[in-house]
LUMKEGU-624183 format. One line per field, with one value per residue: x, y, z of N, C-alpha, C in turn; residue in three letters; residue number from 1. Coordinates in steps of 0.1 Angstrom, whole numbers. Example, Ala and Ser with C-alpha at 12.3 -4.5 7.8 and 13.67 -1.06 7.14 Angstrom:
BEGIN
npx	c(132;128)
npy	c(-57;-22)
npz	c(78;71)
capx	c(123;137)
capy	c(-45;-11)
capz	c(78;71)
cpx	c(132;129)
cpy	c(-33;0)
cpz	c(78;79)
residu	c(ALA;SER)
num	c(1;2)
This chain:
BEGIN
npx	c(824;816;798;778;770;760;739;723;717;702;679;668;666;642;623;633;631;603;598;611;596;571;578;585;560;545;558;551;530;532;521;528;537;560;594;624;656;690;701;724;740;757;781;793;821;827;834;815;809;832;829;805;813;830;812;794;809;809;820;817;806;826;842;850;826;790;784;768;736;710;689;706;699;710;706;718;726;735;750;758;771;784;763;749;721;698;671;637;607;584;592;608;637;670;699;732;760;791;815;813;804;809;802;803;804;779;761;766;756;729;722;724;703;681;685;695;720;727;736;718;696;676;646;641;648;677;681;699;706;728;743;764;791;805;791;769;734;717;700;709;709;722;725;725;753;754;752;764;769;762;780;795;773;753;720;706;693;705;714;690;676;692;691;663;657;672;658;634;639;651;632;616;605;614;640;676;699;728;753;779;811;842;874;889;873;853;829;807;800;789;764;748;744;728;705;697;690;667;647;653;657;667;688;685;684;705;737;771;797;831;852;882;903;930;936;931;935;940;946;938;915;899;897;883;858;849;846;828;827;829;811;813;815;801;770;757;733;737;764;798;818;851;867;889;891;899;912;900;920;936;947;938;925;892;894;921;922;907;923;945;934;929;955;963;947;956;982;979;979;955;942;948;933;906;881;881;856;849;864;872;860;849;839;819;802;793;780;760;746;735;720;702;690;676;659;644;630;616;601;586;561;544;545;533;507;500;501;481;459;459;454;428;414;418;405;379;375;377;354;335;338;325;307;324;321;319;309;297;270;263;276;262;237;241;248;223;208;221;217;189;186;199;182;157;162;177;175;146;139;147;134;107;100;80;75;72;77;93;119;139;162;160;162;139;126;144;146;119;119;136;122;100;113;120;95;87;104;96;70;75;88;68;50;60;50;26;29;30;53;62;41;46;70;63;46;65;81;63;58;82;82;77;56;33;5;-18;-46;-48;-33;-2;27;44;73;78;64;79;104;100;91;114;131;121;124;152;158;147;162;189;183;171;192;208;190;188;215;219;200;208;234;228;212;230;251;236;228;253;262;243;246;271;266;246;258;283;290;289;311;312;290;298;319;304;289;299;293;265;259;267;249)
npy	c(-151;-163;-181;-164;-153;-176;-183;-161;-161;-185;-178;-160;-175;-193;-173;-164;-187;-190;-167;-172;-194;-181;-163;-179;-191;-168;-155;-150;-133;-112;-88;-63;-72;-70;-81;-88;-78;-75;-50;-46;-20;0;17;6;-16;-10;-27;-44;-71;-86;-80;-92;-118;-122;-120;-141;-164;-175;-179;-153;-139;-114;-83;-58;-33;-40;-67;-81;-86;-91;-93;-109;-131;-140;-163;-166;-191;-203;-234;-268;-282;-275;-264;-257;-243;-239;-219;-221;-205;-220;-246;-274;-268;-270;-288;-278;-293;-286;-299;-308;-288;-255;-227;-201;-201;-213;-193;-173;-187;-189;-163;-155;-170;-157;-129;-128;-125;-99;-66;-56;-51;-71;-78;-102;-128;-145;-170;-181;-204;-205;-226;-228;-234;-211;-187;-160;-157;-143;-125;-115;-92;-88;-62;-50;-29;6;21;47;57;43;16;-3;-28;-20;-9;24;35;26;36;45;20;6;22;24;-3;-6;13;0;-21;-9;7;-7;-10;-29;-35;-34;-10;-14;5;7;19;28;35;54;73;102;104;121;123;99;80;60;66;88;78;61;79;89;72;67;90;99;82;59;32;27;16;23;11;11;2;-12;-2;-1;16;42;76;94;87;99;113;91;79;100;99;74;77;98;122;148;176;180;157;128;117;89;71;44;42;37;12;0;-20;-44;-62;-90;-83;-85;-96;-110;-142;-157;-176;-172;-175;-170;-144;-131;-135;-120;-95;-90;-88;-66;-44;-45;-36;-12;24;35;20;28;50;45;22;-14;-22;-9;-18;-41;-72;-90;-74;-61;-82;-90;-66;-64;-87;-83;-60;-71;-91;-75;-62;-84;-91;-67;-65;-89;-91;-73;-84;-108;-100;-89;-112;-127;-111;-112;-139;-141;-125;-141;-165;-155;-150;-175;-187;-176;-189;-211;-242;-274;-290;-320;-339;-342;-339;-325;-301;-292;-290;-269;-249;-245;-236;-212;-198;-196;-180;-156;-149;-145;-127;-107;-101;-101;-83;-59;-56;-59;-41;-18;15;42;69;79;70;82;75;49;18;11;36;51;38;42;70;73;60;76;99;89;85;112;121;106;116;143;140;129;150;164;152;164;189;218;219;193;181;194;182;156;159;167;144;126;138;133;107;83;62;33;39;41;64;90;75;70;63;31;31;57;58;38;50;73;62;47;67;80;59;57;81;76;54;60;72;51;33;48;48;20;14;31;22;-5;-2;12;-7;-29;-17;-11;-37;-48;-32;-38;-65;-69;-58;-74;-99;-100;-114;-140;-160;-179;-173;-148;-155;-168;-148;-134;-153;-155;-129;-129;-146)
npz	c(115;91;102;111;87;73;90;87;60;59;71;53;30;28;22;-2;-18;-20;-34;-58;-67;-71;-90;-111;-118;-124;-144;-171;-169;-148;-141;-128;-103;-78;-78;-62;-74;-84;-104;-130;-144;-169;-190;-223;-222;-196;-176;-167;-173;-164;-137;-131;-135;-114;-93;-98;-104;-129;-162;-185;-217;-231;-241;-266;-277;-281;-262;-244;-254;-247;-217;-191;-166;-135;-111;-81;-59;-27;-21;-14;-34;-67;-93;-124;-139;-167;-169;-178;-188;-196;-194;-177;-157;-170;-165;-168;-179;-169;-174;-199;-214;-224;-206;-213;-242;-245;-236;-255;-278;-271;-269;-296;-307;-296;-302;-328;-354;-358;-344;-326;-297;-276;-257;-246;-222;-209;-185;-159;-133;-107;-86;-58;-35;-29;-33;-26;-17;-43;-68;-99;-126;-157;-179;-214;-223;-223;-253;-273;-299;-330;-345;-372;-381;-363;-353;-360;-339;-316;-291;-280;-278;-259;-236;-231;-225;-202;-185;-183;-165;-142;-132;-115;-83;-64;-70;-67;-78;-96;-104;-127;-133;-148;-131;-144;-155;-154;-130;-130;-156;-164;-178;-168;-140;-143;-154;-134;-114;-125;-116;-90;-72;-48;-43;-28;-34;-50;-58;-62;-82;-87;-112;-125;-108;-108;-128;-120;-122;-101;-70;-46;-53;-59;-34;-20;-34;-27;1;3;17;11;-3;-30;-44;-61;-47;-30;-11;-6;-11;-25;-40;-46;-70;-84;-110;-132;-165;-199;-214;-197;-187;-163;-136;-121;-93;-88;-97;-77;-55;-63;-64;-36;-27;-42;-32;-5;-6;-18;-17;-11;7;32;36;33;46;47;40;17;-3;-29;-43;-24;-4;-19;-25;0;8;-12;-8;18;12;-7;8;27;9;1;24;28;5;3;19;6;-20;-15;-8;-33;-49;-38;-43;-71;-74;-63;-82;-105;-98;-97;-124;-134;-123;-140;-163;-188;-183;-187;-218;-228;-247;-281;-284;-261;-265;-288;-277;-259;-277;-291;-269;-262;-286;-287;-264;-274;-294;-281;-259;-269;-298;-303;-283;-292;-317;-313;-295;-279;-289;-269;-271;-251;-254;-273;-285;-292;-311;-327;-328;-341;-367;-374;-378;-399;-420;-422;-431;-456;-467;-469;-489;-511;-514;-521;-545;-560;-563;-584;-606;-612;-621;-643;-658;-659;-674;-698;-704;-708;-731;-750;-751;-762;-786;-798;-803;-827;-847;-846;-825;-798;-796;-771;-753;-736;-754;-753;-751;-742;-718;-704;-703;-687;-663;-655;-651;-628;-610;-609;-596;-571;-563;-554;-530;-517;-513;-495;-473;-467;-461;-439;-420;-417;-406;-382;-369;-367;-350;-327;-319;-314;-293;-273;-272;-259;-235;-223;-224;-212;-190;-197;-211;-231;-247;-256;-273;-293;-304;-328;-347;-346;-354;-380;-391)
capx	c(817;809;786;767;765;752;726;715;712;692;666;663;664;628;616;638;625;589;598;615;584;561;584;584;546;539;568;546;520;533;511;532;541;574;603;637;667;701;702;737;740;769;785;801;835;829;839;803;810;842;824;795;820;835;800;787;818;806;826;807;811;831;850;846;813;779;785;755;725;697;691;711;695;718;701;729;721;745;747;770;778;782;755;744;708;692;657;628;594;574;597;616;651;679;712;743;772;803;826;812;798;815;790;805;799;765;754;767;746;715;720;722;690;671;688;700;734;730;741;707;694;662;641;640;658;684;681;707;706;741;744;779;794;812;783;758;721;714;695;716;705;732;719;735;760;749;759;760;770;762;791;793;759;743;709;709;688;711;714;676;673;698;686;649;658;676;647;623;643;655;620;609;609;621;654;688;706;742;759;793;819;857;881;896;862;846;816;797;796;785;750;740;740;717;693;693;684;653;637;658;663;674;699;683;685;715;751;781;809;842;860;896;909;945;938;927;946;942;941;931;901;892;893;872;846;845;842;817;827;828;798;815;816;788;765;747;731;743;778;806;829;861;871;900;889;908;908;896;932;943;943;939;912;885;899;934;919;902;935;953;927;931;969;963;942;964;994;975;978;941;937;951;924;892;880;880;842;847;874;872;848;843;831;807;793;786;771;749;738;728;709;693;682;667;649;635;622;608;592;579;547;536;544;524;494;497;498;468;449;458;448;414;409;418;394;366;374;375;340;327;340;313;310;331;312;327;304;292;256;263;280;251;226;245;247;209;204;226;210;176;187;202;170;146;166;184;168;132;138;149;125;93;99;70;81;62;82;102;132;142;174;158;163;126;123;154;141;107;122;142;112;92;121;119;82;86;111;87;59;81;91;55;44;65;42;14;32;29;66;63;32;53;81;56;42;77;85;53;60;95;80;70;52;20;2;-33;-49;-50;-25;13;34;51;87;78;61;90;115;96;91;128;138;117;130;166;158;145;172;200;177;168;205;212;181;192;228;218;192;216;245;222;208;242;257;228;229;267;263;235;252;282;260;238;265;296;292;289;322;309;281;306;326;295;283;303;286;251;258;268;236)
capy	c(-143;-173;-187;-154;-152;-188;-182;-150;-166;-195;-171;-154;-185;-197;-163;-164;-199;-187;-156;-179;-201;-172;-157;-189;-192;-156;-149;-146;-122;-108;-77;-53;-78;-67;-91;-82;-81;-65;-47;-41;-11;7;19;-4;-17;-4;-38;-51;-86;-91;-78;-103;-131;-123;-122;-154;-175;-180;-172;-146;-132;-100;-78;-44;-32;-46;-82;-85;-81;-94;-94;-121;-132;-150;-165;-172;-197;-210;-248;-276;-286;-265;-268;-246;-247;-230;-218;-217;-202;-230;-260;-277;-263;-279;-287;-276;-300;-278;-307;-311;-276;-242;-219;-188;-203;-215;-180;-167;-193;-186;-149;-155;-175;-146;-116;-129;-122;-84;-60;-50;-57;-76;-78;-116;-131;-157;-171;-192;-206;-210;-231;-230;-231;-198;-176;-156;-157;-130;-125;-104;-91;-80;-56;-45;-17;18;25;61;59;30;12;-15;-30;-17;0;38;39;16;42;44;6;2;30;20;-16;-3;19;-10;-29;-2;14;-15;-6;-39;-37;-26;-6;-14;13;4;29;26;45;64;81;112;99;131;121;85;81;51;72;97;69;56;90;91;64;67;104;100;72;50;18;26;14;26;2;17;-9;-9;7;1;27;55;87;101;79;107;116;79;78;109;94;62;82;108;132;162;178;181;143;122;111;78;66;31;44;32;2;-1;-34;-46;-75;-93;-77;-94;-102;-118;-156;-162;-181;-163;-176;-163;-129;-126;-134;-109;-82;-88;-83;-52;-34;-46;-29;1;35;39;12;36;61;40;9;-26;-24;-2;-22;-55;-79;-96;-63;-58;-94;-89;-54;-67;-98;-76;-51;-80;-97;-64;-60;-95;-90;-56;-67;-101;-89;-67;-94;-118;-94;-88;-125;-131;-103;-117;-152;-139;-121;-152;-174;-149;-152;-190;-190;-171;-198;-220;-256;-282;-297;-332;-346;-334;-336;-315;-289;-288;-285;-256;-239;-241;-228;-198;-192;-192;-168;-145;-145;-141;-116;-95;-97;-97;-72;-47;-55;-59;-31;-7;29;51;83;82;65;88;69;34;13;12;50;56;33;49;83;71;56;88;108;83;88;126;123;101;126;155;136;126;163;169;146;171;203;221;216;178;179;198;172;144;162;167;130;120;143;128;93;80;48;30;41;44;78;92;67;72;52;23;36;70;54;31;59;82;54;43;80;82;49;60;91;70;43;65;75;38;28;55;43;7;14;37;13;-16;2;15;-20;-36;-11;-13;-50;-50;-26;-45;-79;-70;-55;-86;-112;-99;-124;-154;-160;-187;-165;-137;-162;-172;-136;-131;-163;-151;-117;-132;-152)
capz	c(105;82;109;111;73;70;98;81;47;62;75;41;19;26;15;-16;-25;-23;-44;-70;-71;-76;-102;-122;-121;-129;-153;-183;-167;-134;-139;-118;-90;-75;-75;-59;-82;-85;-118;-133;-156;-172;-204;-229;-218;-182;-167;-161;-174;-155;-124;-130;-134;-100;-84;-100;-106;-142;-173;-193;-229;-228;-252;-269;-283;-274;-261;-239;-262;-240;-203;-186;-152;-128;-98;-74;-47;-20;-21;-10;-46;-78;-104;-132;-147;-176;-165;-189;-183;-199;-194;-165;-158;-176;-159;-178;-175;-172;-178;-213;-220;-221;-203;-221;-255;-244;-235;-268;-287;-267;-273;-311;-309;-292;-308;-341;-357;-358;-331;-319;-284;-274;-243;-241;-211;-206;-171;-153;-118;-103;-72;-56;-21;-27;-37;-17;-23;-50;-82;-106;-140;-165;-191;-224;-220;-230;-266;-277;-314;-337;-353;-380;-385;-353;-357;-357;-326;-306;-278;-275;-275;-247;-225;-229;-219;-188;-178;-181;-154;-130;-127;-106;-69;-57;-75;-63;-91;-94;-115;-129;-141;-145;-123;-152;-161;-145;-126;-134;-171;-166;-181;-159;-128;-146;-156;-120;-107;-130;-108;-76;-71;-35;-43;-17;-38;-60;-53;-73;-83;-95;-116;-130;-98;-110;-138;-114;-124;-89;-58;-36;-57;-58;-20;-17;-39;-18;14;1;28;5;-11;-45;-51;-63;-34;-30;2;-4;-12;-36;-37;-57;-73;-94;-116;-143;-178;-209;-219;-187;-187;-150;-131;-112;-80;-88;-98;-64;-46;-67;-60;-22;-26;-48;-22;7;-9;-24;-7;-8;19;45;36;34;52;38;35;4;-13;-33;-47;-13;2;-27;-24;13;7;-21;-1;28;6;-13;19;32;-1;1;36;26;-6;4;24;-5;-31;-10;-10;-47;-55;-33;-50;-84;-73;-62;-95;-114;-94;-101;-138;-136;-120;-151;-175;-191;-179;-197;-226;-232;-259;-292;-281;-250;-272;-297;-269;-254;-288;-293;-257;-264;-298;-282;-255;-282;-302;-272;-250;-276;-311;-301;-274;-300;-329;-309;-284;-282;-287;-263;-272;-240;-257;-286;-292;-294;-325;-334;-330;-352;-380;-378;-383;-413;-430;-424;-440;-469;-472;-473;-501;-522;-517;-527;-559;-567;-566;-596;-617;-614;-624;-657;-664;-662;-685;-710;-706;-714;-745;-758;-753;-771;-800;-804;-805;-839;-849;-842;-811;-795;-792;-757;-745;-737;-761;-743;-749;-734;-704;-698;-700;-676;-650;-651;-647;-615;-602;-607;-586;-558;-560;-546;-517;-511;-509;-483;-463;-464;-454;-426;-411;-414;-396;-369;-363;-363;-339;-315;-314;-309;-279;-263;-270;-249;-222;-218;-225;-207;-179;-203;-220;-243;-256;-263;-284;-304;-310;-342;-356;-346;-361;-395;-395)
cpx	c(809;797;775;761;756;738;717;709;701;679;660;659;650;620;620;632;611;589;601;603;573;565;582;570;541;548;562;536;521;525;515;537;556;583;617;648;678;704;716;737;753;772;792;815;837;834;827;805;820;837;814;802;825;823;794;796;815;813;816;813;815;840;846;833;802;781;773;744;711;700;696;708;703;712;712;724;733;741;760;778;775;774;750;732;704;677;649;614;584;579;605;630;660;693;723;755;785;815;825;808;805;803;791;800;784;757;755;757;732;712;717;708;679;673;692;715;737;735;730;705;679;659;639;651;665;686;689;706;720;741;759;781;799;804;774;745;717;707;700;711;715;725;729;741;754;758;754;760;771;774;788;779;749;732;712;703;693;711;700;672;679;693;671;649;662;665;636;626;645;643;613;614;616;635;664;695;721;749;774;800;834;863;887;885;856;832;805;792;790;769;742;736;728;704;688;686;670;643;642;665;671;686;698;684;696;729;760;793;819;851;874;903;924;947;934;938;949;937;934;917;893;887;882;859;840;840;830;816;826;816;800;817;802;783;755;745;737;758;784;815;838;865;882;899;899;903;905;908;939;938;945;926;905;890;912;932;914;914;943;947;929;945;970;959;950;976;991;974;964;936;939;941;909;892;879;866;839;856;872;859;841;834;818;797;786;776;758;740;730;716;698;684;672;656;639;625;612;597;582;564;539;535;534;509;490;494;484;456;447;451;432;407;408;407;381;364;371;360;331;328;328;317;317;321;320;323;299;277;254;266;269;240;229;244;232;204;208;219;196;176;190;190;159;150;172;176;154;130;139;138;111;90;89;76;70;66;91;117;136;154;173;159;150;123;132;149;128;109;128;132;102;99;120;105;80;93;103;76;64;83;78;48;48;56;30;16;31;42;67;53;39;64;75;52;54;82;76;55;73;93;72;67;38;17;-13;-35;-52;-42;-10;19;43;66;88;75;72;101;112;96;105;135;134;123;145;167;156;156;184;195;175;181;210;203;185;205;227;211;201;227;239;218;220;249;249;229;243;268;255;240;262;276;253;247;279;300;293;299;319;300;288;314;317;289;286;295;272;249;259;255;225)
cpy	c(-152;-179;-177;-153;-164;-187;-172;-155;-177;-189;-165;-164;-190;-186;-162;-175;-196;-176;-163;-187;-192;-166;-166;-191;-180;-149;-143;-135;-118;-95;-67;-59;-75;-79;-85;-87;-71;-63;-40;-33;-4;9;6;-4;-10;-14;-45;-66;-92;-90;-89;-116;-133;-126;-136;-166;-182;-172;-166;-141;-118;-96;-63;-44;-38;-61;-87;-78;-84;-95;-108;-122;-143;-151;-173;-178;-205;-224;-256;-280;-276;-272;-256;-250;-235;-230;-214;-215;-214;-244;-262;-271;-274;-277;-287;-283;-293;-286;-310;-298;-263;-232;-206;-190;-206;-203;-173;-173;-190;-171;-147;-160;-164;-134;-116;-126;-107;-79;-53;-57;-61;-77;-92;-120;-144;-159;-183;-192;-212;-214;-234;-227;-217;-186;-172;-156;-143;-134;-113;-104;-82;-75;-51;-31;-5;21;38;62;45;28;-1;-16;-28;-8;14;42;30;23;42;30;2;9;26;6;-14;3;9;-18;-21;6;6;-13;-16;-42;-28;-23;-6;-7;11;14;26;37;56;73;90;107;108;129;108;85;71;57;82;89;64;67;93;84;62;80;106;91;62;35;17;25;16;16;8;5;-3;1;9;12;41;65;94;93;87;110;103;77;87;105;82;67;91;118;146;164;179;168;138;114;100;73;52;31;37;21;1;-15;-33;-60;-78;-87;-88;-102;-111;-132;-162;-166;-170;-163;-168;-148;-123;-125;-122;-95;-79;-82;-69;-42;-34;-37;-15;12;38;32;19;47;57;26;-2;-28;-17;-7;-37;-61;-86;-86;-60;-70;-93;-77;-58;-78;-92;-68;-60;-86;-87;-62;-72;-94;-78;-58;-79;-99;-83;-76;-104;-113;-93;-101;-130;-124;-109;-131;-151;-135;-133;-162;-168;-151;-166;-193;-186;-180;-207;-234;-264;-291;-308;-338;-337;-330;-325;-301;-283;-283;-271;-245;-235;-233;-214;-191;-187;-180;-155;-140;-138;-128;-104;-91;-92;-85;-59;-45;-56;-49;-20;6;38;66;87;77;70;81;54;31;15;27;55;51;39;63;82;68;68;98;103;86;102;128;118;111;138;152;134;139;168;164;155;186;205;218;202;175;182;188;160;146;161;152;123;125;137;113;90;65;46;32;44;58;78;83;70;60;44;28;48;66;47;40;68;74;51;56;82;72;52;71;85;60;48;68;61;32;35;50;29;6;20;28;1;-13;5;2;-28;-30;-12;-27;-53;-44;-34;-59;-79;-66;-67;-98;-111;-109;-138;-154;-168;-180;-154;-143;-165;-160;-133;-141;-159;-139;-119;-138;-141)
cpz	c(95;89;109;97;70;78;92;68;49;65;62;30;17;18;0;-24;-29;-34;-58;-76;-77;-89;-114;-127;-128;-139;-165;-182;-152;-131;-128;-105;-89;-71;-72;-68;-80;-100;-121;-145;-157;-187;-209;-224;-204;-172;-161;-161;-165;-140;-121;-128;-120;-90;-85;-102;-119;-153;-182;-206;-225;-240;-254;-277;-275;-274;-255;-247;-258;-225;-199;-171;-146;-114;-90;-61;-40;-18;-17;-23;-57;-89;-111;-140;-156;-173;-177;-183;-184;-199;-181;-167;-163;-170;-170;-172;-179;-176;-193;-221;-215;-219;-211;-235;-255;-244;-248;-278;-284;-270;-288;-314;-306;-300;-322;-342;-358;-345;-324;-305;-284;-259;-237;-232;-213;-191;-167;-138;-115;-88;-69;-41;-18;-32;-26;-24;-29;-63;-89;-120;-147;-177;-201;-220;-228;-242;-271;-292;-320;-346;-361;-384;-373;-358;-353;-344;-315;-292;-272;-271;-261;-235;-221;-221;-204;-180;-174;-168;-141;-124;-116;-92;-61;-60;-69;-76;-88;-106;-115;-137;-138;-138;-131;-160;-151;-143;-130;-148;-174;-167;-172;-146;-131;-148;-142;-113;-112;-121;-94;-73;-58;-34;-32;-21;-50;-53;-64;-71;-92;-99;-121;-121;-101;-121;-133;-116;-111;-77;-48;-40;-56;-43;-15;-22;-31;-5;14;12;23;-3;-26;-52;-52;-51;-37;-16;5;-7;-25;-31;-49;-58;-83;-99;-127;-156;-187;-215;-210;-186;-173;-145;-123;-98;-78;-89;-85;-55;-50;-63;-45;-20;-31;-38;-9;6;-14;-13;-3;5;32;46;38;40;42;33;22;-6;-16;-35;-35;-5;-6;-26;-11;14;-1;-14;10;23;0;-3;25;22;-1;13;35;16;-4;9;12;-17;-27;-12;-25;-54;-50;-40;-64;-84;-71;-75;-105;-111;-98;-116;-141;-134;-132;-163;-176;-186;-190;-204;-233;-245;-269;-290;-271;-256;-281;-289;-263;-265;-290;-281;-258;-276;-294;-273;-263;-289;-292;-264;-257;-289;-309;-292;-282;-311;-326;-298;-288;-279;-282;-264;-261;-243;-271;-293;-294;-309;-333;-337;-341;-366;-384;-384;-397;-423;-432;-433;-455;-476;-477;-487;-513;-525;-524;-542;-567;-570;-579;-608;-621;-618;-639;-665;-668;-673;-698;-714;-713;-728;-754;-761;-762;-785;-806;-807;-818;-840;-845;-828;-810;-792;-777;-747;-747;-745;-751;-741;-740;-720;-697;-694;-688;-662;-646;-646;-632;-605;-599;-596;-572;-553;-551;-532;-509;-505;-496;-471;-458;-456;-440;-416;-407;-404;-382;-362;-358;-351;-326;-310;-308;-294;-269;-261;-259;-235;-215;-217;-218;-196;-185;-214;-233;-252;-263;-274;-296;-310;-324;-352;-357;-355;-376;-400;-397)
residu	c(MET;ASP;THR;PHE;VAL;ASN;ALA;TYR;ASP;GLU;LYS;ILE;ARG;PRO;LEU;MET;ASP;LYS;ILE;ASP;GLN;ALA;ARG;ALA;ILE;LEU;SER;SER;SER;ASN;ASP;GLY;ILE;ILE;PHE;PRO;ASN;VAL;ILE;VAL;VAL;GLY;ASP;GLN;SER;SER;GLY;LYS;SER;THR;LEU;LEU;GLU;ALA;LEU;SER;LEU;VAL;GLU;LEU;PRO;LYS;GLY;SER;GLY;ILE;ILE;THR;ARG;CYS;PRO;LEU;VAL;LEU;ARG;LEU;ARG;LYS;ALA;ASN;GLU;ARG;ARG;VAL;TYR;HIS;LEU;HIS;ASN;ASP;LYS;PRO;LYS;VAL;GLU;LEU;ASP;GLU;SER;LYS;LEU;ASN;ILE;LEU;HIS;TYR;ILE;GLU;GLU;GLN;THR;LYS;LYS;LEU;ALA;GLY;ASN;ASN;LYS;ASN;VAL;VAL;HIS;ASP;LEU;ILE;GLU;LEU;GLN;VAL;GLU;ASP;PRO;ASN;VAL;ARG;ASP;LEU;THR;VAL;VAL;ASP;LEU;PRO;GLY;ILE;ALA;ARG;ASN;PRO;ILE;ALA;ASP;GLN;PRO;GLN;ASN;ILE;HIS;GLU;GLN;THR;THR;ASN;LEU;ILE;ARG;GLN;PHE;ILE;ARG;ARG;GLU;GLY;SER;VAL;ILE;LEU;CYS;VAL;CYS;PRO;ALA;ASN;VAL;ASP;ILE;ALA;THR;VAL;GLU;SER;PHE;ALA;LEU;ALA;ARG;GLU;PHE;ASP;SER;GLU;GLY;SER;ARG;THR;ILE;GLY;VAL;ILE;THR;LYS;SER;ASP;LEU;ALA;PRO;ASP;ASN;THR;ALA;LEU;ALA;GLN;GLN;LEU;LEU;MET;GLU;LYS;SER;ASP;VAL;PHE;GLN;LEU;LYS;LEU;GLY;PHE;ILE;ALA;VAL;ARG;ASN;ARG;SER;THR;ASP;GLU;LYS;ILE;SER;LEU;GLU;ASP;ALA;ARG;LYS;ARG;GLU;ARG;GLU;PHE;PHE;ARG;GLU;HIS;PRO;ILE;SER;THR;LEU;VAL;GLY;SER;HIS;CYS;LEU;GLY;ILE;ASP;ALA;LEU;ILE;ASN;ARG;LEU;ALA;ASP;LEU;TYR;SER;ASP;ARG;VAL;ARG;GLU;VAL;PHE;PRO;LYS;MET;LYS;ASN;ASP;VAL;GLN;LYS;LYS;LEU;LYS;GLU;THR;ARG;GLU;GLN;LEU;GLU;LYS;LEU;PRO;PRO;SER;LEU;GLU;THR;ALA;SER;ALA;ARG;LEU;ALA;LYS;TYR;TYR;GLU;LEU;ALA;GLU;PHE;TYR;ILE;GLU;LYS;ILE;LEU;LYS;ASN;HIS;PHE;THR;MET;TYR;ASN;ASP;GLY;ARG;HIS;PRO;SER;SER;LEU;VAL;ASN;HIS;LEU;HIS;LYS;LYS;PHE;LYS;GLN;PHE;GLU;LYS;ILE;ILE;LEU;GLU;GLN;SER;HIS;GLU;LEU;PHE;THR;GLU;ARG;TYR;ARG;PHE;LYS;VAL;ARG;GLU;ALA;MET;ALA;ALA;CYS;PHE;GLY;GLU;GLN;LEU;PRO;ASN;PHE;LEU;PRO;HIS;PRO;VAL;LEU;GLN;HIS;LEU;ILE;GLU;GLU;LYS;ILE;ASP;GLN;LEU;TRP;SER;VAL;VAL;ILE;LEU;LEU;ILE;ASN;ASP;CYS;PHE;GLN;LYS;THR;LYS;ASN;THR;LEU;LEU;GLU;SER;ASP;HIS;GLU;LYS;CYS;HIS;ASP;ASP;ILE;LEU;LEU;LEU;LYS;LEU;LEU;PRO;ILE;PHE;LEU;ARG;VAL)
num	c(1;2;3;4;5;6;7;8;9;10;11;12;13;14;15;16;17;18;19;20;21;22;23;24;25;26;27;28;29;30;31;32;33;34;35;36;37;38;39;40;41;42;43;44;45;46;47;48;49;50;51;52;53;54;55;56;57;58;59;60;61;62;63;64;65;66;67;68;69;70;71;72;73;74;75;76;77;78;79;80;81;82;83;84;85;86;87;88;89;90;91;92;93;94;95;96;97;98;99;100;101;102;103;104;105;106;107;108;109;110;111;112;113;114;115;116;117;118;119;120;121;122;123;124;125;126;127;128;129;130;131;132;133;134;135;136;137;138;139;140;141;142;143;144;145;146;147;148;149;150;151;152;153;154;155;156;157;158;159;160;161;162;163;164;165;166;167;168;169;170;171;172;173;174;175;176;177;178;179;180;181;182;183;184;185;186;187;188;189;190;191;192;193;194;195;196;197;198;199;200;201;202;203;204;205;206;207;208;209;210;211;212;213;214;215;216;217;218;219;220;221;222;223;224;225;226;227;228;229;230;231;232;233;234;235;236;237;238;239;240;241;242;243;244;245;246;247;248;249;250;251;252;253;254;255;256;257;258;259;260;261;262;263;264;265;266;267;268;269;270;271;272;273;274;275;276;277;278;279;280;281;282;283;284;285;286;287;288;289;290;291;292;293;294;295;296;297;298;299;300;301;302;303;304;305;306;307;308;309;310;311;312;313;314;315;316;317;318;319;320;321;322;323;324;325;326;327;328;329;330;331;332;333;334;335;336;337;338;339;340;341;342;343;344;345;346;347;348;349;350;351;352;353;354;355;356;357;358;359;360;361;362;363;364;365;366;367;368;369;370;371;372;373;374;375;376;377;378;379;380;381;382;383;384;385;386;387;388;389;390;391;392;393;394;395;396;397;398;399;400;401;402;403;404;405;406;407;408;409;410;411;412;413;414;415;416;417;418;419;420;421;422;423;424;425;426;427;428;429;430;431;432;433;434;435;436;437;438;439;440;441;442;443;444;445;446;447;448;449;450;451;452;453;454;455;456;457;458;459;460;461;462;463;464;465;466;467;468;469)
């Protein structure tokens, strides 16, 4: 069996290595590219962390309440020697020396750096690569447990935070959803299965794991759930597996816990009802490895096409980039060249364009209409000067003015007052005219700027400077 497993893993490993390389390069902007993962979801205290420990052979933080507060990605790779690395998107991976460093405490410290000291959850990742002779090739993502009611200093929307984070991961088609629930809980009430059905209604990529099998109140009911032979039990195409991991209080090694689990199921009455393929962490590891390998082979062609498409788009964008300007004189020459282009092709095109009446929305036509409206307002206001009412107003103003004055001439104070009054009437109209013409000119230039310059990235960068000028 080991020979078959090794041969199978060796066929899948090259594909996984390529996927890991692509994932590392595109991690900051994968833009919908599908990467295969096993996503572990479940309620708080459902046994997720101890299950992950058994899968990864890494000690993980565990306890009551929300312990996992950010996604923990474990890339498990079968190797001749055990090594653990912390992976970073923008830096080389860092090897963690387990003889000097407690991985459990390290994860807790990294969690505090990302999520702070409160009890909220964040979307930032902690990524570890675990190389070990006793693991199968998998990429497993541990997510915060579903919290229903906030306690202590947890935010009031903690349930929304945890479920939204879970949805973000399980909606990806390339992922296998691993729903964890304890044996002493009614599966029909477990929210993680409801979340999985939102994105996997047929249960074709969801596998159920029943933890704490030693606490099952009814062994017959547990066996029926594992067998799924009756219609009144929860159905998943990938089925269920029961495990019995160590509890948070038990001080035994992961290796001893696995031995004890084998003995537990060997002596358990349920072993006579269901096959060994449904019992124990070894059965789960083999099932997940097979599912993950199938996912890798299924997803790889599509992922390859998506990467090639993205590469093509990126190259097209690179071709649009301006040439490298190494010297100050080259940059200055390019600036003058673009400024001249802006003046000749954009500014002059709008301000010297002949309006033949066929372009009613043109800038020149719009400004012409505004000035004609202004001219009409001036004429209407000037007509008032020749009315009998205005003559009477002038006589009253003259009669109220005392002092030395020439006959048949308006006194200077009266003339100044009447002129200022008319200017004030025009001023409000002038302000409206100026603002309207300015906004129309600005908007027209902005629209045409982007139309004419969208292929020249450098010119687009300089447009705000030209507009301010």
